[in-house]
C-alpha positions as CSV (number, residue, x, y, z in Angstrom):
1,M,33.2,-20.2,8.2
2,D,32.3,-18.0,11.3
3,I,29.7,-16.1,9.5
4,S,27.2,-14.0,12.4
5,T,25.4,-11.1,9.6
6,I,25.0,-11.9,6.2
7,G,23.9,-9.1,3.5
8,L,22.1,-10.5,0.6
9,D,21.3,-8.9,-2.3
10,L,18.6,-10.1,-4.4
11,A,17.8,-10.4,-8.0
12,K,15.6,-13.0,-10.2
13,N,19.0,-15.2,-11.2
14,V,21.8,-14.7,-9.8
15,F,22.0,-13.3,-5.7
16,Q,25.3,-11.6,-4.1
17,V,26.0,-12.5,-0.8
18,H,28.3,-10.9,1.6
19,G,28.9,-11.9,5.4
20,V,30.7,-11.3,7.9
21,D,31.9,-12.7,11.6
22,A,31.1,-10.7,14.7
23,Q,34.2,-8.6,14.5
24,G,32.7,-7.4,11.6
25,T,35.5,-8.7,9.0
26,A,34.3,-10.0,5.7
27,V,34.4,-13.9,5.5
28,V,32.4,-14.7,2.3
29,R,31.7,-12.3,-1.0
30,K,30.1,-15.2,-3.5
31,A,27.3,-14.6,-5.9
32,L,24.8,-17.3,-6.0
33,R,22.7,-18.8,-8.4
34,R,18.9,-19.1,-8.5
35,S,19.4,-22.8,-7.7
36,Q,21.6,-22.9,-4.9
37,M,20.5,-20.2,-2.5
38,L,18.5,-22.4,-0.1
39,P,21.5,-25.1,0.1
40,F,23.9,-22.6,0.6
41,F,21.8,-20.9,3.6
42,E,20.7,-24.5,5.1
43,K,25.1,-25.6,5.6
44,L,25.3,-22.5,8.0
45,P,25.0,-22.1,11.3
46,P,21.9,-19.3,12.3
47,C,23.2,-16.1,11.3
48,V,21.3,-12.5,10.8
49,V,20.3,-11.9,7.0
50,G,19.2,-8.7,5.9
51,M,17.7,-7.8,2.5
52,E,16.2,-5.2,0.9
53,A,12.4,-5.0,1.0
54,C,11.2,-5.8,-2.7
55,G,8.7,-7.9,-4.3
56,T,10.3,-11.1,-4.2
57,S,11.7,-10.6,-0.3
58,H,8.9,-11.9,1.6
59,Y,9.0,-15.1,0.0
60,W,12.8,-15.5,0.5
61,A,12.3,-14.3,4.2
62,R,10.2,-16.5,4.7
63,E,11.6,-19.9,2.9
64,L,15.1,-18.5,5.3
65,I,13.8,-18.3,8.6
66,K,12.4,-21.8,8.2
67,L,16.1,-22.5,8.0
68,G,16.7,-21.0,11.7
69,H,18.5,-17.7,10.2
70,E,16.7,-14.6,11.5
71,V,15.6,-12.4,8.7
72,R,15.4,-7.9,8.6
73,L,14.4,-6.5,5.6
74,M,14.5,-3.0,5.4
75,P,13.4,0.3,3.0
76,P,15.4,0.5,0.1
77,A,16.0,4.1,0.9
78,Y,17.3,3.5,4.1
79,V,20.3,0.9,2.9
80,K,21.8,3.5,0.1
81,P,23.4,5.9,2.3
82,Y,25.8,2.9,3.3
83,V,27.2,2.3,-0.4
84,K,30.3,3.2,-0.3
85,R,31.0,3.7,-4.8
86,G,29.6,3.0,-7.5
87,K,26.8,0.2,-7.9
88,T,27.1,-3.0,-7.7
89,D,25.3,-5.9,-6.3
90,A,28.7,-6.5,-4.1
91,A,28.9,-2.9,-3.2
92,D,25.1,-3.4,-2.5
93,A,25.7,-6.5,-0.9
94,E,28.2,-5.1,1.1
95,A,25.8,-1.8,2.4
96,I,22.9,-4.2,3.2
97,C,25.1,-6.3,5.4
98,E,26.6,-2.8,6.9
99,A,23.1,-1.6,7.3
100,V,21.5,-4.1,8.8
101,T,23.6,-3.9,12.5
102,R,22.7,0.0,12.7
103,P,21.0,0.3,16.3
104,T,18.6,2.6,14.7
105,M,17.6,0.7,11.7
106,R,13.8,0.8,10.9
107,F,12.9,-2.8,9.7
108,V,9.6,-4.1,7.1
109,P,7.8,-6.7,9.2
110,V,8.2,-10.5,6.9
111,K,4.3,-11.0,4.9
112,S,2.8,-14.1,5.0
113,A,1.7,-15.6,2.0
114,E,-2.2,-14.7,3.1
115,Q,-0.9,-11.3,3.4
116,Q,0.4,-11.1,-0.1
117,A,-1.9,-12.7,-1.9
118,A,-4.7,-10.4,-0.4
119,L,-2.3,-7.3,-1.3
120,S,-2.3,-9.3,-5.4
121,M,-5.8,-9.1,-5.4
122,H,-5.5,-4.9,-4.5
123,R,-2.9,-4.8,-7.0
124,T,-4.8,-6.5,-10.0
125,R,-8.5,-4.7,-8.8
126,D,-6.6,-1.3,-9.2
127,L,-5.0,-2.4,-12.3
128,F,-8.4,-3.1,-13.6
129,V,-10.0,-0.1,-12.7
130,K,-7.6,2.4,-14.3
131,Q,-7.7,0.3,-17.4
132,R,-11.7,0.6,-17.1
133,T,-11.2,4.4,-17.0
134,Q,-9.3,4.4,-20.2
135,L,-11.8,2.7,-21.9
136,I,-14.6,4.8,-20.7
137,N,-12.5,7.8,-21.6
138,M,-11.5,7.0,-25.0
139,M,-14.9,5.7,-25.5
140,R,-16.7,9.8,-24.7
141,G,-14.3,11.5,-26.8
142,L,-14.8,9.2,-29.6
143,L,-18.6,9.7,-29.2
144,A,-18.7,13.1,-28.1
145,E,-16.6,13.8,-31.7
146,F,-19.7,12.9,-33.7
147,G,-21.8,15.3,-31.3
148,I,-22.4,12.0,-28.2
149,D,-22.9,13.1,-25.1
150,I,-22.5,10.8,-22.1
151,P,-23.7,12.2,-18.8
152,Q,-21.2,12.1,-16.1
153,G,-20.7,9.1,-13.4
154,I,-19.2,6.1,-14.4
155,N,-22.8,4.1,-13.7
156,R,-24.3,6.3,-17.1
157,A,-21.1,5.3,-19.4
158,L,-21.4,1.8,-18.2
159,E,-25.0,1.7,-18.9
160,K,-24.4,3.9,-22.3
161,A,-21.7,0.6,-23.0
162,R,-24.4,-1.9,-22.1
163,A,-26.6,-0.2,-24.4
164,I,-24.6,-0.4,-27.4
165,V,-23.6,-3.4,-26.7
166,D,-27.1,-4.9,-26.5
167,G,-27.9,-3.2,-30.1
168,E,-28.8,0.3,-29.2
169,A,-26.2,1.6,-32.0
170,P,-25.1,5.5,-31.9
171,D,-25.8,7.9,-34.7
172,V,-22.2,7.6,-36.1
173,P,-20.3,5.6,-39.5
174,S,-20.1,1.9,-39.5
175,D,-16.3,2.0,-38.4
176,A,-16.7,4.4,-36.0
177,L,-19.3,2.3,-34.7
178,R,-17.1,-1.3,-34.6
179,I,-14.6,0.3,-33.0
180,V,-17.2,2.0,-30.0
181,E,-18.7,-1.6,-29.8
182,R,-15.7,-3.2,-28.9
183,L,-14.6,-0.6,-26.3
184,S,-17.6,-0.8,-24.9
185,Q,-17.3,-4.7,-24.3
186,Q,-14.2,-4.3,-23.3
187,A,-15.3,-1.7,-20.2
188,L,-17.7,-3.9,-19.7
189,D,-15.7,-7.3,-19.4
190,V,-12.9,-5.1,-17.2
191,H,-16.4,-3.9,-14.9
192,A,-16.6,-7.7,-14.6
193,Q,-13.8,-8.3,-13.4
194,V,-13.6,-5.6,-10.5
195,R,-16.8,-6.3,-9.1
196,E,-16.2,-10.1,-8.6
197,I,-12.3,-9.4,-7.1
198,E,-14.5,-7.0,-4.9
199,R,-16.7,-9.9,-4.2
200,D,-13.6,-11.7,-3.2
201,L,-12.2,-8.8,-1.4
202,I,-15.4,-9.0,1.3
203,G,-15.1,-13.1,1.6
204,W,-11.5,-12.1,2.6
205,Q,-12.7,-9.3,4.8
206,R,-15.3,-11.2,7.1
207,K,-12.6,-14.4,8.2
208,S,-10.2,-11.2,9.2
209,D,-11.2,-10.0,12.7
210,V,-8.5,-7.2,11.7
211,A,-10.6,-6.2,8.7
212,T,-13.6,-6.9,10.3
213,R,-13.0,-4.3,13.3
214,L,-11.4,-1.6,11.4
215,M,-14.7,-1.9,8.9
216,T,-16.3,-0.2,12.1
217,I,-14.6,3.6,11.1
218,P,-16.5,5.6,9.5
219,G,-15.1,6.0,5.9
220,I,-13.3,2.6,6.2
221,G,-15.3,-0.1,3.8
222,P,-14.1,-3.5,2.8
223,I,-11.6,-2.5,0.3
224,G,-9.5,-0.1,3.0
225,A,-10.6,-2.8,5.7
226,T,-8.7,-5.7,3.8
227,A,-5.4,-3.4,2.1
228,L,-4.7,-1.9,5.9
229,A,-5.3,-5.4,7.4
230,A,-3.2,-7.2,4.6
231,S,-0.2,-4.1,4.4
232,V,-0.1,-3.9,8.3
233,S,1.9,-7.6,9.3
234,D,2.6,-5.6,13.1
235,P,1.0,-3.1,14.2
236,S,3.7,-2.7,17.5
237,Q,6.6,-1.8,15.1
238,F,5.1,1.9,15.5
239,R,5.7,3.5,18.6
240,S,2.3,5.3,18.3
241,G,-0.4,6.4,16.1
242,R,1.7,9.9,14.9
243,Q,4.1,7.4,13.8
244,F,1.9,5.4,11.8
245,A,0.1,8.2,9.8
246,A,4.0,9.7,8.8
247,W,4.3,5.8,7.6
248,L,1.5,6.5,5.7
249,G,2.9,10.3,4.4
250,L,-0.2,12.0,6.1
251,T,1.8,14.3,8.5
252,P,3.4,17.9,7.9
253,L,6.7,17.6,6.2
254,Q,9.2,19.7,9.0
255,K,11.6,22.2,8.2
256,S,12.7,23.3,11.7
257,S,15.8,25.0,12.2
258,G,17.1,27.2,15.0
259,G,14.4,26.7,17.6
260,K,11.6,27.7,15.1
261,E,8.9,24.6,14.0
262,R,7.7,25.4,10.4
263,L,5.2,22.8,9.0
264,G,4.7,22.3,5.7
265,R,2.8,19.9,3.5
266,I,1.9,16.1,3.3
267,S,4.9,14.1,2.6
268,K,3.4,11.8,0.3
269,M,5.9,9.6,1.8
270,G,5.4,5.4,2.6
271,D,2.5,3.2,0.5
272,R,0.7,4.9,-1.5
273,Y,-2.5,2.5,-2.1
274,L,-3.3,3.0,1.4
275,R,-3.1,6.8,1.8
276,K,-5.3,7.1,-1.5
277,L,-7.4,5.0,0.3
278,L,-8.2,6.3,3.1
279,V,-8.1,9.9,1.4
280,V,-10.8,8.8,-0.9
281,G,-12.8,7.3,2.1
282,M,-12.9,10.4,3.6
283,T,-13.7,12.4,0.7
284,A,-16.9,10.1,1.1
285,V,-17.2,11.3,4.9
286,V,-17.0,15.3,3.8
287,R,-19.4,14.8,0.9
288,N,-22.0,12.7,3.9
289,A,-21.4,16.3,6.2
290,K,-22.8,18.3,3.3
291,R,-25.5,15.9,2.6
292,K,-26.3,15.1,6.1
293,P,-24.9,17.3,8.6
294,E,-27.1,15.6,11.2
295,A,-25.6,12.0,11.2
296,V,-22.1,13.1,11.0
297,D,-19.2,13.8,13.6
298,P,-19.8,18.0,14.8
299,N,-16.4,17.9,14.4
300,V,-15.8,17.6,11.1
301,L,-18.7,20.0,10.4
302,A,-16.2,22.3,12.7
303,L,-13.7,22.1,10.6
304,L,-15.3,22.3,7.3
305,A,-16.5,25.9,8.9
306,R,-13.3,26.9,9.3
307,K,-10.8,25.3,6.6
308,P,-11.4,23.9,2.5
309,A,-12.3,20.8,2.3
310,R,-9.8,19.3,0.6
311,V,-8.3,20.0,4.0
312,V,-10.1,18.8,6.2
313,T,-10.1,15.5,4.1
314,V,-6.5,15.3,4.5
315,A,-6.9,16.4,7.8
316,L,-9.4,13.4,8.5
317,A,-7.0,10.5,7.0
318,N,-4.3,11.9,9.3
319,K,-7.3,11.3,12.1
320,T,-8.4,8.4,10.9
321,A,-5.0,6.5,10.5
322,R,-4.1,6.7,14.5
323,I,-7.1,5.3,15.4
324,V,-6.6,3.0,12.8
325,W,-3.7,1.8,14.7
326,A,-5.0,2.3,18.1
327,I,-7.4,-0.3,16.9
328,M,-4.9,-2.7,15.5
329,T,-2.9,-2.6,18.7
330,R,-5.5,-2.8,21.5
331,G,-7.8,-5.2,19.9
332,E,-10.8,-3.1,19.8
333,V,-13.2,-1.5,17.7
334,Y,-14.1,2.5,16.8
335,R,-16.4,3.9,19.5
336,E,-17.8,7.4,18.5
337,R,-17.0,10.4,20.2
338,H,-14.2,8.0,22.5
339,V,-12.5,10.3,25.5
340,P,-8.9,8.5,25.7
341,A,-8.1,7.9,29.7
342,L,-5.3,9.9,31.1
343,A,-2.4,8.2,31.7
344,A,-1.5,7.9,35.4
């Protein structure tokens, strides 16, 4: 078979293949079991293999690259317009095969196993943080029903949980006390898991040159630096810092027509987790500017004098995303009040 391009629709057990020759004529349409995947591609000469970027796509991409194939991952939203009619695995594979040949298509770099391992720590930490918040809120609500108030703040709540576990029983009925003790112990256990993962991430950051350089940016700590370093395999895929910020959903939506430019709220497209980390980091910068104005960039103070704090936070996140791209692309560290050189 003279196959030049293959569209591969991934699944858990049954994979759909759609292959075309150099003229675009379909030459193979078949379903493969999981055990048949690698033997099938081993027999093929090197060709372009298109897949939608998803949870398992990076693993299969690495395996097919080892066999000599050129693998291109695409965002599923960019493939959807090429589905002609109906929703079947065969139609999806054909759409992927069509989309991967488009000259304007945007592709997702293949992540290494090490990058995926780092991101698994981030996903698990994010899950544990949410569970910790749920447990503490449940504990707050139950104690509030009996007139016991826990001061605001995660540290105050954990101190109360530790006191309950150590035997300082609140004045509540015995049945409610047993529930509060269980919630307190669970919250402390989840908190310990969060701290352990954070220590692992700090160890990963110390071994990563990119993450270490990103930590020189104000508002970016070990969590944000490792998430960015693990998520962005190839920063050169973005032509500019603005394109990188747009990928994170931090640039305004454009609704322009008839020569009139109208900018709206930020698009909130792209990686929600990275965007959240940048916004949270810039929130800390804004709070620090209010407490210690002499220790921050005067431009931040000027923005706060004109705009609401939340608007400034998002604007700083947008600016920081562009700085992140520049540092990752050029291999440099952050320089405060750096003035870019003018092009000749």
